[in-house]
N, C-alpha and C positions, 0 to 999 in steps of 0.2 A: 308110517306115513300121518295117523289122525295127530298122534303127539306133536311133529315137528309142525303142522299146518296152525296145532292151536298155540304153540310157542311163538311161533311167527306173527299170528294174531296177537297176543299178547303183547308183542315187542311193538309192532305197529300201534296198537290203542295206547301204549304207555308211552312213544315217543309224541304223538298227537297231543297227548294230556301234557306233557311236558313243555311243547311246544307252545300248545295255549297259556300256560301258566305263565311262560319265559315272556309272550307278547301282552299278556293282561296286567301283571304283577304292576309294572310302573304306572298303569292308568290307577288302578286298586290304592296305591299308596298315594298318587295326588290325592283322589277321591280325601282318602283320609286326612290327610294333613289340611287337604281345603276347611274342612269341619273345626279345626283346631283355633281354640280362642288364645293361643299364646302371641307374644309380641314377634315373636321370629319364628323361622320354617324351624322345624324341629320333628324328627319320627323316629319314635310314636311320639305325639303329642300329649303333653300333660295335663292340658284341657281341651273341653269340646264345645262347641258352640256355634251360632251363625255370624260372630261379628264380623269376620273378612266379606261375608256374603252380602251384609247390609252396608259393608262400605263399599264393594263393589257397586251395588247399585245405587250408591248416592254420590259415587265417582262421574263428572260429566266425560271426559273422555273417554273411559271406558264403556257405558252408555251409548255416547255417540257412537264409537266405534264400533259397537255390537248393531246397533240400528244401519249403519254404513252398510257391514259386512251382511247385514240379513238380506237387506235391498238388492243388494249386488247378487246374492246366492240365487235370491229368488228370479230375478229376471234372468241370470244363468241358466237357471234349472228350464224356462221357459225356452229360453231361444234354442239352449242345446238339444231339448226336444224335439225342436220343430226341425232343424236342421239335422240331428241323427237320425229322424224318422224320413225324411225327404230324400236322404242321402242312401239309407238303406232300401228304401222302396227301389230306388232308381238303379243300384247297384244288383238289387233280386231279379227286376223285371226286363230290364235289359242288357241283353249279350253284346258285347264291344270285346275287340280285342285290347288284351292289358287290363280286364277288370281284377283281377288279382291283385294287380301291381297299384291300382289305384286304392284297393282296400289296404294295402300294407303301407301306402305314402299317406292314407287319412287318420291311420292308427299308430302311425310312427311316435306320436309324441307319450302313448303309453310306455315305450321302450327307454326314452331319453329321461335323463335325470333334470328336474325342475330346474336346477341353477342354471344347466346350459341352455334351456327353453328360456329363462328369465335374462339373461345375457346377449342371446341372438334377438328376443324383442327388443331389447335397448337399445341396441345397436341400429336395429330395424326402424325404430320409432325417430330416432334421430338422425337418420340419412333423411328419412321422408315428414320431417319435423311435424310429428303426430303428439299432438298435447299428449302428456304424460299420463295423467289421469284426468278424469275415472275414464276416458275413450281406452288407453291402451293398458289400465287394468283390467278392463271388461272384455277386450279381444284377449289378453293374456288369460284369464281364467276360461273364457271359452275354448281356445285351443287345446286346453287341456282334459274339458269335459266332454265335447261333442264326440271322442274316441269311445266314450262309454258307452255312451248313449247309440251309437254306432255298432257296436258289437253287440250288444245286447239284443236289440232288436233285429240284427240279422240272425240270431241264433233262433228269435223266435219264429222269423219268416221261412226261414229254412225247415223248422219242424214244423211247420202249418202245412196241411195237405192242399195240394194245388188243385184239386179236385171240385173243393170248395167253392174256389173264385169260378172255375169252369161252370159249375152249378149254376151261381150267381147269374152268371152272365146268359146263359142259354134260357133262364127265366124271364130274360128280358131286361135286366139291372145295367146301368150305366154303368162307367168305369168311376165315377165317383161315389154311387150308391154302393159297389161293391168293395170299395175301399171303407167307405164309412161305415156299412152293416153287416160284413164278412170281416174285413181284413182287420180293422183297428180292434173290434172285441178280443180276436184271437192273436194278436201279439202284444195286447195291453200290458200283461205283466212284465216283459221284456222291457217296453217303452218305460212303463211307471217305475223299474226297476233302475233303470238308467238316469232318468231325471231325480229320482231320489240320490245316486252316487254323485249326480253333478252338483245338486245343493251340499250336500256335503262337502263333496272336493273343494268346493269355491270356497264354503264358507271356512274350512279350516285351513285354504292354502297361505303361507307364510312367505315362499321364496319369491315368486312372481310380484305378488304385493308390497315385498322390500322394496325390490328393481324398477315398479311403475308406478308405483304410490307417490302420492304428495302430502306434505302437512296439512290436514284440515281435510284430507281424503283417506284416513287411514284404517284399513282394515282391524277387525278384533286381534287375530293371530300376531299380524305387525305390529300392533301397540302393547302386546303381552310380551314380546320380543324385543321391543324397545325398553320396557318396564326393568325386564328381567337381565338384560345386557347390563343394568345401571346397579344392580344388587338383587337380596335377596331380599323381595318385599313379601310379605305374605298374602298380599290382595291378591296376586297372581294367582296362587293356588286355588283361590275362589273362582276367581275369571276361567280358570282351566277348568275346575270342577265344572261350572257351567256350562260349559262347551262337548266336555265329555258326555254329561248327562242328555245333552241335547241331541248329539249324534248316536247316543245308544238308542234313545226314545225313537228318534226316525228308522233306523238301524231295524230295531225290534216293530215298529209299525209297520214297515214293509215287506218283512219275513212274514209278519201276520198275514196281511192283504195280498200279497203278490209270488211271494215265494221268491226270495231274495238267493236263498242258498241252493234252490234248485235251478236257477238261472244259473249261478255262477257255476253249479255241477255241469250245466249242459254244455254252457261255452268252454270249458275245459276238456 
């Protein structure tokens, strides 16, 4: 029995290791190639340097797209955090018929392919004559980020001891004071994890950005897609490397401060 258990434990660990290698290997290859000093993309590079990183920083299109994506992602993180928090509070504090259906409806974007959402949004904006960008872009990014904040915040709220709120109210605290000094500190890890994910998803989103953006308001992933579709330009690898490093840094920071992996484990 012990030998059989040890065998399957080893198999699960090997499977997990193989899956991680399979998922991360393309990113590692892109990072290696991004530090190439060659005039064309090849792996492994013949020479190394910061040539294409410096070229990317001097490229006005990439710099402008980066700043635009950063601004959109910051705004999305804030708005998605507020909407997700308010929705989670309402769905946990008020019992009403169809609450589970509402939660399922609000989290539908998590299960739908982004290409489907992008086409649906484009048709919707065309029908109601909504300006394609940046309003449509903002709405599209908000649609796919709020569910992350909602789910993680719901997990934190459900794991919180309800006696804490009752104790606060019994001591004379108002609803706002209970929320501010009791509820928010206890659900901060889930909320902050959702905000970080919202920023990263918005910053890396390409499909919805392609359908709802306009020239002059191009996000960085969309700009990378346009350049890559025209040929193999080494500068794209450097820009992709910047995005990978930025995303990894934010995820590591979120894991260090709020424990993202623990939140995801609780959610699943």
